Backbone bond lengths (Angstrom), bond angles and torsions (degrees), N, CA, C in turn:
res aa  C-N    CA-C-N  psi(-1)  N-CA   C-N-CA  omega(-1)  CA-C   N-CA-C  phi
1 M - - - 1.445 - - 1.523 108.19 -
2 E 1.306 115.66 142.67 1.457 121.05 179.95 1.520 109.16 -130.20
3 E 1.314 115.91 137.47 1.460 121.54 179.32 1.517 108.36 -113.11
4 N 1.339 115.93 129.24 1.461 120.88 -179.55 1.515 110.50 -130.87
5 F 1.309 115.83 152.40 1.462 122.70 174.64 1.520 107.42 -77.41
6 L 1.325 117.89 125.38 1.457 121.34 -174.09 1.520 112.60 -77.53
7 F 1.332 117.44 -58.82 1.460 120.57 179.28 1.518 109.77 -167.17
8 C 1.316 115.23 167.90 1.459 121.75 178.00 1.521 107.65 -141.77
9 K 1.324 116.47 117.76 1.459 121.29 177.38 1.520 108.47 -136.96
10 Q 1.311 115.29 152.66 1.458 121.21 -178.04 1.522 110.35 -90.01
11 L 1.338 115.54 138.89 1.461 121.23 171.05 1.520 106.98 -89.59
12 E 1.304 116.24 126.28 1.466 120.37 -172.52 1.529 113.76 -78.05
13 T 1.323 118.07 -35.33 1.471 119.44 -175.12 1.524 110.60 -123.08
14 T 1.309 117.44 -96.06 1.465 120.88 -176.93 1.526 110.90 -85.67
15 T 1.331 114.56 162.92 1.467 119.98 -177.76 1.523 110.74 -130.44
16 T 1.318 116.07 52.76 1.461 120.74 178.14 1.525 109.57 -80.78
17 G 1.325 115.50 168.78 1.458 119.94 175.67 1.515 111.36 -58.73
18 E 1.325 115.66 -38.19 1.471 120.26 178.43 1.529 110.64 -65.17
19 D 1.323 117.21 -42.09 1.470 120.70 177.66 1.531 110.89 -60.08
20 L 1.321 115.62 -45.15 1.464 120.18 179.30 1.524 111.00 -62.21
21 F 1.341 115.39 -43.75 1.462 118.69 -179.49 1.526 111.28 -64.60
22 K 1.327 117.08 -44.42 1.471 119.48 179.93 1.527 111.14 -59.32
23 L 1.324 116.64 -42.02 1.461 120.57 179.16 1.532 110.75 -64.07
24 A 1.324 116.34 -46.66 1.469 120.21 179.30 1.524 110.88 -65.14
25 D 1.326 116.42 -42.09 1.465 120.83 -179.35 1.526 111.06 -63.00
26 S 1.330 117.12 -41.27 1.467 119.38 178.92 1.530 110.31 -65.10
27 F 1.334 117.24 -37.99 1.462 120.02 177.14 1.527 110.61 -64.86
28 I 1.326 116.38 -45.68 1.472 121.05 179.53 1.527 109.91 -56.36
29 K 1.328 116.42 -45.19 1.470 120.62 -179.15 1.525 111.71 -69.30
30 E 1.338 117.45 -42.46 1.473 121.11 179.55 1.526 111.81 -59.70
31 E 1.311 116.47 -35.66 1.469 121.31 -177.14 1.527 112.73 -92.34
32 N 1.344 116.11 7.69 1.476 121.68 -179.07 1.529 112.34 55.69
33 L 1.323 115.11 41.08 1.456 121.55 175.48 1.518 108.58 -98.57
34 R 1.322 116.12 172.50 1.469 119.88 -179.57 1.526 109.50 -131.23
35 W 1.347 114.96 138.29 1.457 119.72 178.99 1.521 111.41 -62.61
36 D 1.338 118.44 -30.37 1.464 119.32 -178.41 1.532 112.02 -70.66
37 H 1.325 117.38 -8.78 1.461 121.29 173.26 1.528 111.80 -93.21
38 C 1.319 116.19 -4.83 1.469 120.86 177.74 1.528 107.98 -81.59
39 F 1.310 116.14 116.51 1.456 122.02 -175.37 1.522 112.38 -87.45
40 S 1.335 116.33 -38.34 1.452 120.31 -171.88 1.521 111.14 -151.87
41 V 1.333 115.37 152.17 1.462 122.33 174.35 1.524 106.92 -124.97
42 C 1.317 116.01 129.20 1.464 121.59 179.02 1.526 108.38 -101.71
43 S 1.324 116.48 133.71 1.459 121.47 -174.61 1.519 110.98 -127.53
44 D 1.326 115.24 155.71 1.463 120.33 174.79 1.525 111.65 -85.90
45 G 1.326 117.64 -0.49 1.454 121.53 178.17 1.516 114.44 89.48
46 A 1.323 118.03 1.71 1.465 121.61 -179.90 1.530 109.91 -67.17
47 P 1.349 117.84 146.35 1.461 121.11 179.54 1.528 113.69 -55.19
48 V 1.332 117.40 -36.32 1.463 119.83 179.84 1.530 110.41 -62.36
49 M 1.317 116.86 -26.81 1.462 120.65 178.54 1.524 111.95 -85.63
50 L 1.331 117.03 -40.69 1.461 120.99 -169.87 1.518 115.17 -105.18
51 G 1.328 118.67 4.46 1.461 120.57 -179.81 1.520 111.83 -51.62
52 A 1.335 116.84 134.01 1.465 121.72 -173.29 1.525 113.67 -63.56
53 R 1.326 118.10 -31.85 1.467 120.45 -178.18 1.520 112.94 -111.64
54 Q 1.324 116.91 -40.71 1.461 119.68 -173.07 1.524 113.61 -117.22
55 G 1.309 117.05 4.31 1.461 119.46 178.09 1.522 111.24 -72.35
56 F 1.312 115.42 161.76 1.464 120.92 -179.50 1.527 111.52 -55.98
57 T 1.327 116.96 -46.29 1.464 118.99 -176.95 1.526 112.00 -67.74
58 A 1.328 117.46 -31.96 1.467 119.89 175.88 1.523 110.18 -63.75
59 R 1.319 116.94 -41.56 1.473 120.95 178.20 1.527 111.06 -66.09
60 V 1.330 116.84 -39.63 1.468 119.68 177.74 1.523 109.71 -63.47
61 K 1.339 116.88 -41.74 1.467 120.33 179.50 1.530 112.15 -65.30
62 Q 1.327 117.58 -24.18 1.467 119.63 175.90 1.523 111.08 -66.67
63 V 1.331 117.01 -35.45 1.469 120.06 -179.52 1.527 112.00 -93.55
64 N 1.331 117.70 -19.36 1.462 121.58 176.67 1.528 109.10 -148.60
65 P 1.339 116.84 88.50 1.464 120.67 -177.59 1.532 114.24 -60.76
66 A 1.322 117.86 -17.89 1.465 120.96 -177.55 1.529 113.16 -82.15
67 V 1.328 117.95 -6.42 1.467 121.21 -177.52 1.529 110.38 -61.21
68 I 1.316 115.05 136.37 1.464 121.84 175.94 1.528 107.60 -99.33
69 V 1.322 116.07 129.06 1.466 121.06 179.76 1.524 108.23 -103.38
70 V 1.324 115.95 125.62 1.465 121.04 178.46 1.522 109.02 -124.76
71 E 1.321 115.26 148.37 1.462 119.44 176.74 1.520 108.70 -93.37
72 C 1.296 115.42 138.02 1.464 121.56 -179.60 1.524 109.48 -61.65
73 L 1.309 116.90 123.60 1.459 121.02 -179.01 1.520 112.81 -70.25
74 L 1.313 116.78 -21.16 1.457 119.81 -177.82 1.529 111.33 -60.19
75 N 1.342 116.90 -36.80 1.469 119.77 179.04 1.525 110.98 -63.18
76 S 1.328 116.94 -43.29 1.463 120.54 179.28 1.519 110.99 -64.74
77 V 1.315 116.25 -42.10 1.464 120.48 179.06 1.525 110.08 -63.20
78 M 1.328 116.89 -43.44 1.468 120.29 -179.83 1.524 111.65 -63.03
79 E 1.338 117.89 -37.54 1.462 120.38 177.45 1.527 110.26 -61.14
80 D 1.339 116.53 -43.12 1.467 120.40 178.04 1.528 111.08 -64.07
81 V 1.321 116.27 -43.88 1.466 120.75 179.95 1.525 110.40 -60.51
82 I 1.326 116.93 -43.60 1.466 121.26 -179.86 1.526 110.52 -61.75
83 Q 1.339 116.97 -43.07 1.465 120.21 178.49 1.527 111.04 -62.27
84 I 1.314 116.54 -42.21 1.467 120.48 -179.76 1.525 110.75 -65.33
85 V 1.330 116.78 -46.95 1.467 120.70 179.33 1.521 110.15 -60.48
86 N 1.325 116.73 -45.04 1.466 120.06 179.65 1.528 111.52 -62.51
87 F 1.338 116.85 -37.61 1.465 120.15 177.82 1.525 110.21 -63.77
88 I 1.314 116.41 -46.05 1.470 120.18 -179.37 1.527 110.43 -63.49
89 Q 1.319 116.91 -42.16 1.468 121.10 -177.25 1.527 112.75 -78.18
90 S 1.342 117.32 -10.11 1.469 119.92 -174.21 1.523 113.79 -71.72
91 S 1.314 117.48 -18.15 1.469 118.38 178.64 1.526 109.92 -146.28
92 A 1.320 114.23 152.56 1.466 120.21 179.26 1.528 110.60 -62.73
93 L 1.339 116.67 -38.54 1.465 120.25 179.85 1.528 110.71 -62.06
94 N 1.335 116.84 -47.77 1.470 120.10 178.94 1.525 110.78 -58.19
95 S 1.312 116.89 -42.49 1.471 121.13 179.95 1.526 111.29 -63.42
96 R 1.331 116.36 -43.87 1.471 119.59 179.55 1.524 111.15 -65.22
97 L 1.340 116.46 -41.58 1.470 119.87 178.40 1.529 110.97 -63.28
98 F 1.327 116.48 -40.75 1.467 120.53 177.85 1.526 110.29 -63.33
99 N 1.324 116.68 -45.94 1.468 120.72 178.65 1.526 111.23 -59.35
100 Q 1.336 116.56 -42.62 1.467 120.57 179.72 1.526 110.85 -65.43
101 M 1.336 116.52 -42.57 1.462 120.36 178.80 1.532 110.57 -60.07
102 C 1.327 116.59 -45.19 1.470 120.74 178.81 1.520 110.83 -61.65
103 S 1.311 116.02 -42.43 1.464 121.10 179.15 1.526 110.70 -62.90
104 D 1.335 116.49 -45.37 1.468 121.51 179.48 1.527 111.87 -61.17
105 M 1.321 116.18 -32.54 1.468 120.87 -178.96 1.525 112.03 -84.20
106 G 1.324 116.93 -5.89 1.461 119.94 -178.69 1.516 113.03 74.30
107 S 1.318 115.74 26.03 1.463 120.50 -178.99 1.526 111.21 -67.59
108 E 1.315 115.60 145.84 1.468 120.82 176.83 1.529 110.62 -66.75
109 Y 1.340 115.85 -32.51 1.466 121.30 -178.19 1.520 109.53 -113.01
110 E 1.323 115.95 142.74 1.459 120.07 -179.83 1.520 112.83 -127.05
111 H 1.336 117.90 0.64 1.460 121.49 -178.84 1.520 109.53 -128.31
112 L 1.324 115.41 150.35 1.460 120.96 177.72 1.519 110.19 -94.97
113 L 1.312 115.43 145.07 1.458 120.33 171.50 1.516 108.02 -85.72
114 Y 1.304 117.25 148.58 1.453 120.54 176.57 1.515 109.54 -74.01
115 Y 1.330 115.55 142.72 1.454 121.03 179.64 1.520 108.83 -99.19
116 S 1.312 116.34 139.18 1.459 121.70 175.36 1.519 108.57 -135.47
117 A 1.316 116.81 122.32 1.467 120.74 -179.80 1.520 109.86 -71.60
118 V 1.309 116.09 135.15 1.460 122.24 178.48 1.512 107.72 -129.03
119 R 1.325 116.64 131.66 1.467 120.35 178.54 1.489 109.25 -114.70
């Protein structure tokens, strides 16, 4: 099995599920592809993607009911990482223990960078 990035285009105005579907559908048609060859859609879990009636995946399922929708695991992993980093940074003791653990393991890095969410 091989996974490839399909395309990347900018939405000029609104970003509804319908807008996303129209953009993807126009690309599929321009490239002479077929929705029935689309096996799976990966989503970040946003409502615009997963809306039951008007989300992008709902529109894809209208043209290909066999499509499997999966949520990107990277988002879940990042949430866990953020919680762990915040826990370590929440107290001086946690930070010192983390630094000591890294040192004991011979890690190249012994300090955490602060995380800041950007949208």
